[in-house]
C-alpha positions as CSV (number, residue, x, y, z in Angstrom):
1,M,102.5,73.0,53.6
2,I,103.7,76.2,55.2
3,Y,105.0,75.9,58.7
4,C,106.8,78.4,60.9
5,Q,107.6,79.1,64.5
6,H,108.1,82.3,66.6
7,F,110.0,82.5,69.8
8,P,108.7,85.3,72.1
9,R,110.8,87.8,74.0
10,P,110.4,88.6,77.7
11,P,108.2,88.7,79.5
12,L,106.4,86.0,77.5
13,A,109.5,84.0,77.0
14,K,109.3,83.0,80.7
15,Y,106.0,81.2,80.1
16,V,106.0,80.3,76.4
17,D,108.3,77.9,74.5
18,W,107.1,78.9,71.0
19,F,104.3,80.1,68.9
20,W,103.5,78.0,65.8
21,F,101.6,78.4,62.5
22,Y,100.8,76.1,59.6
23,E,98.7,76.4,56.4
24,N,97.6,74.1,53.6
25,R,98.3,70.9,55.4
26,F,97.1,67.8,53.6
27,P,97.9,64.8,55.9
28,D,98.0,61.2,54.5
29,H,96.2,59.8,57.5
30,R,92.8,60.3,59.2
31,R,93.7,60.3,62.9
32,E,96.5,61.1,65.2
33,H,97.5,60.2,68.7
34,V,98.7,63.4,70.6
35,L,101.0,62.4,73.4
36,P,101.2,64.1,76.8
37,D,104.2,66.3,77.6
38,G,103.1,68.0,80.8
39,T,102.2,71.3,79.2
40,F,99.2,73.3,78.0
41,E,98.6,74.0,74.3
42,L,96.5,76.9,72.9
43,V,95.1,76.3,69.4
44,I,93.3,78.6,67.0
45,D,91.7,77.0,64.0
46,L,91.8,79.4,61.0
47,R,89.4,77.3,59.0
48,E,85.7,76.6,59.6
49,T,85.6,72.8,59.7
50,P,84.9,71.4,63.2
51,R,87.7,69.3,64.7
52,K,87.0,66.1,66.5
53,L,88.4,64.7,69.7
54,F,87.7,61.0,69.9
55,D,86.8,58.8,72.9
56,R,89.7,56.5,73.6
57,Q,87.4,53.6,74.5
58,D,84.8,54.0,71.7
59,A,86.1,55.5,68.5
60,S,82.6,56.2,67.2
61,R,82.1,58.8,69.9
62,F,83.7,62.2,69.8
63,D,83.5,65.9,70.9
64,S,83.6,68.7,68.3
65,F,85.6,71.9,68.7
66,R,85.4,75.1,66.6
67,G,87.4,78.3,66.4
68,G,89.9,77.8,69.2
69,W,90.5,75.8,72.3
70,L,92.9,75.2,75.1
71,S,94.2,71.8,75.9
72,G,95.2,71.4,79.5
73,T,97.8,69.0,80.9
74,H,96.9,65.4,80.1
75,S,97.6,62.1,81.8
76,E,96.9,60.1,78.7
77,Y,97.1,60.5,74.9
78,L,94.4,62.2,72.9
79,I,93.0,61.0,69.6
80,I,92.2,63.7,67.1
81,D,91.2,63.8,63.4
82,A,93.6,65.0,60.7
83,V,91.7,67.3,58.4
84,P,92.7,68.0,54.8
85,D,93.6,71.7,53.9
86,S,93.8,72.7,57.5
87,S,95.3,75.9,58.8
88,M,96.0,76.5,62.5
89,M,98.2,78.5,64.9
90,G,98.8,78.3,68.5
91,V,101.0,78.5,71.6
92,H,103.1,75.8,73.2
93,F,103.5,76.8,76.8
94,K,106.4,75.8,79.1
95,P,105.5,73.5,81.9
96,G,103.5,75.6,84.4
97,G,103.6,78.5,82.0
98,A,99.9,78.7,81.2
99,A,99.0,79.7,84.8
100,P,99.3,83.5,84.4
101,F,96.8,83.5,81.5
102,L,94.0,81.3,82.9
103,G,92.2,83.1,85.7
104,Q,91.8,79.7,87.5
105,P,94.1,77.0,88.9
106,S,95.7,74.9,86.2
107,D,94.6,71.6,87.7
108,E,91.0,72.5,87.0
109,L,91.8,72.0,83.3
110,C,93.7,68.8,83.8
111,N,92.6,66.2,81.2
112,Q,90.3,68.9,79.7
113,V,90.0,70.5,76.2
114,V,87.9,73.7,76.5
115,E,86.8,76.1,73.8
116,L,88.3,79.5,74.2
117,D,85.0,81.4,74.5
118,A,84.2,79.3,77.6
119,L,87.5,80.4,79.1
120,W,87.9,84.0,77.9
121,G,84.4,84.9,76.6
122,R,84.0,87.5,73.9
123,S,87.7,88.3,73.8
124,A,88.4,84.8,72.4
125,H,86.1,85.6,69.4
126,E,87.8,88.9,68.9
127,L,91.2,87.3,69.0
128,R,90.3,84.9,66.2
129,E,88.9,87.7,64.1
130,R,92.1,89.7,64.4
131,L,94.2,86.7,63.5
132,L,92.1,86.0,60.4
133,A,92.6,89.6,59.4
134,A,96.3,89.7,59.9
135,P,98.0,89.4,56.5
136,N,100.9,87.1,57.2
137,P,102.4,84.8,60.0
138,P,104.6,87.6,61.6
139,A,101.5,89.8,61.9
140,K,99.5,86.9,63.3
141,F,102.2,86.2,65.9
142,S,102.2,89.8,66.9
143,V,98.4,89.7,67.5
144,L,98.7,86.6,69.6
145,E,101.6,88.0,71.6
146,N,99.6,91.2,72.4
147,F,96.6,89.1,73.4
148,L,98.6,87.0,75.9
149,L,100.2,90.1,77.3
150,A,96.8,91.5,78.0
151,Q,95.6,88.3,79.6
152,M,98.7,88.2,81.8
153,A,98.0,91.8,82.9
154,R,94.5,90.7,83.7
155,F,95.2,87.3,85.5
156,G,98.9,87.2,86.2
157,S,98.7,88.1,89.8
158,A,96.9,84.8,90.5
159,A,100.1,83.0,89.6
160,N,102.4,85.1,91.8
161,G,104.4,83.6,94.7
162,Q,105.2,80.3,92.9
163,E,108.9,80.7,92.5
164,H,109.6,77.5,94.4
165,V,107.4,75.6,91.9
166,G,109.6,77.0,89.2
167,W,112.7,75.7,91.0
168,A,111.1,72.3,91.4
169,L,110.2,72.2,87.7
170,D,113.9,72.9,86.8
171,Q,114.9,69.9,88.9
172,F,112.2,67.6,87.4
173,L,112.9,68.6,83.8
174,R,116.6,67.9,84.1
175,Q,116.3,64.5,85.8
176,P,112.7,63.4,86.2
177,H,113.6,59.8,87.2
178,Q,116.0,60.8,90.0
179,Q,114.0,63.3,92.0
180,A,112.3,62.3,95.2
181,I,109.2,64.5,95.6
182,R,109.6,64.6,99.4
183,A,113.2,65.6,99.2
184,V,112.4,68.4,96.8
185,A,109.7,69.7,99.2
186,D,112.2,69.5,102.1
187,K,114.8,71.5,100.1
188,L,112.1,74.2,99.5
189,G,111.2,74.2,103.2
190,V,107.5,73.3,102.7
191,S,105.5,70.3,103.7
192,H,105.1,67.4,101.3
193,K,101.3,68.0,101.1
194,H,101.6,71.8,100.6
195,F,104.2,71.3,97.8
196,I,102.0,68.9,95.9
197,A,99.0,71.2,96.2
198,E,100.9,74.2,94.9
199,F,102.5,72.3,92.1
200,R,99.1,71.0,90.9
201,R,97.7,74.5,91.0
202,Q,100.4,75.9,88.8
203,V,101.3,73.0,86.5
204,G,98.1,71.0,86.4
205,L,99.5,67.7,87.5
206,T,100.9,66.1,90.6
207,P,104.7,66.2,90.8
208,K,104.8,62.4,90.5
209,L,102.7,62.2,87.4
210,F,104.6,65.1,85.8
211,C,107.9,63.3,86.4
212,R,106.5,60.1,84.8
213,I,105.4,62.1,81.7
214,R,108.7,63.9,81.4
215,R,110.6,60.6,81.7
216,F,108.4,59.3,78.8
217,Q,109.4,62.4,76.9
218,Q,113.0,61.5,77.5
219,V,112.3,58.1,75.9
220,L,110.8,59.8,72.8
221,A,113.8,62.1,72.6
222,Q,116.2,59.1,72.7
223,I,114.1,57.1,70.1
224,N,114.2,60.0,67.7
225,S,117.9,60.7,68.1
226,R,119.1,57.2,67.6
227,T,119.6,55.3,64.3
228,A,119.4,51.9,66.0
229,I,117.1,51.2,69.0
230,D,118.1,49.0,71.9
231,W,114.9,49.1,74.0
232,A,116.6,47.7,77.1
233,D,119.3,50.4,76.9
234,V,116.6,53.1,76.4
235,A,114.6,51.9,79.4
236,Y,117.7,51.8,81.6
237,S,119.1,55.2,80.6
238,C,115.7,56.8,81.3
239,G,115.5,55.2,84.8
240,Y,112.9,52.4,84.4
241,Y,113.6,49.6,86.8
242,D,112.5,46.9,84.4
243,Q,111.3,46.3,80.8
244,A,107.7,45.7,81.9
245,H,107.6,49.0,83.8
246,F,108.9,50.8,80.7
247,V,106.4,49.2,78.3
248,N,103.4,49.8,80.6
249,D,104.2,53.5,80.9
250,F,104.8,53.8,77.2
251,Q,101.5,52.3,76.3
252,A,99.6,54.3,79.0
253,F,101.0,57.6,77.5
254,S,100.9,56.8,73.8
255,G,98.2,54.1,73.3
256,L,100.9,52.1,71.4
257,N,103.6,49.7,72.3
258,P,107.2,50.9,71.6
259,S,107.7,48.9,68.4
260,T,104.4,50.2,66.9
261,Y,105.3,53.7,67.8
262,L,108.6,53.3,66.0
263,V,106.8,52.2,62.8
264,H,104.3,55.0,62.8
265,R,106.3,57.9,64.2
266,S,106.4,61.2,62.3
267,K,108.9,64.1,62.3
268,Y,106.9,65.4,65.3
269,P,107.4,62.9,68.2
270,N,104.2,63.8,70.0
271,F,101.9,63.4,67.0
272,V,101.6,59.8,65.8
273,P,99.6,59.0,62.6
274,V,97.2,56.1,63.2
275,G,94.5,54.3,61.2
276,E,90.8,54.5,61.8
């Protein structure tokens, strides 16, 4: 499999963590759990096979997506198929970073996966055609960067005036389990209700749910950096008040208990191979 990343320069670097591309992927499993991290993901499929998003409660039910789609912020894990000989590329946005490209409040796409033509119309089809025509990954990344710059010029003004949300995000990303939402609002000089509404519009989640998800991401980072796992120590260091609280959150966001995650984890912490 070929895999590569591209890190954009300003102004996109303010909103995008990285661009990614892979080709000729042949997974040894049929499905994956995609775990929430509080961000948006833009995906363009460079093959023609439809991709499936399965119902968490009934695995025989699914929605199909073609061409390209945007996955909004999610409060639970997703179940997707793992297709042989797949080729995709996309954009991993920073928390709150998708707002200048959407043309609508981010919370309208919470827990949603939408095909790009429903979001951007004909320009989404033209984007994919240009990506398919680009001869190599650097050229494809350049096409995608230029497209996002055009979208930002078109929609970016809708996300202006949100500097205090950016400040709050910095606090939450550093220490998600130690931040009191009302205290952050007070430091910003806005009401608790107003802060929550503005945060949701830009990030797609309430501050409380965002912090829960980022604390879960801290857990994954610790699991994947340790050779031996002491679950009680992991839970304590990430701010969970007891083991039951830790396990409940872990299962809610991953669909797995911590020990099962440890068995099935891959090199990509937010993508967990699972059986049928």
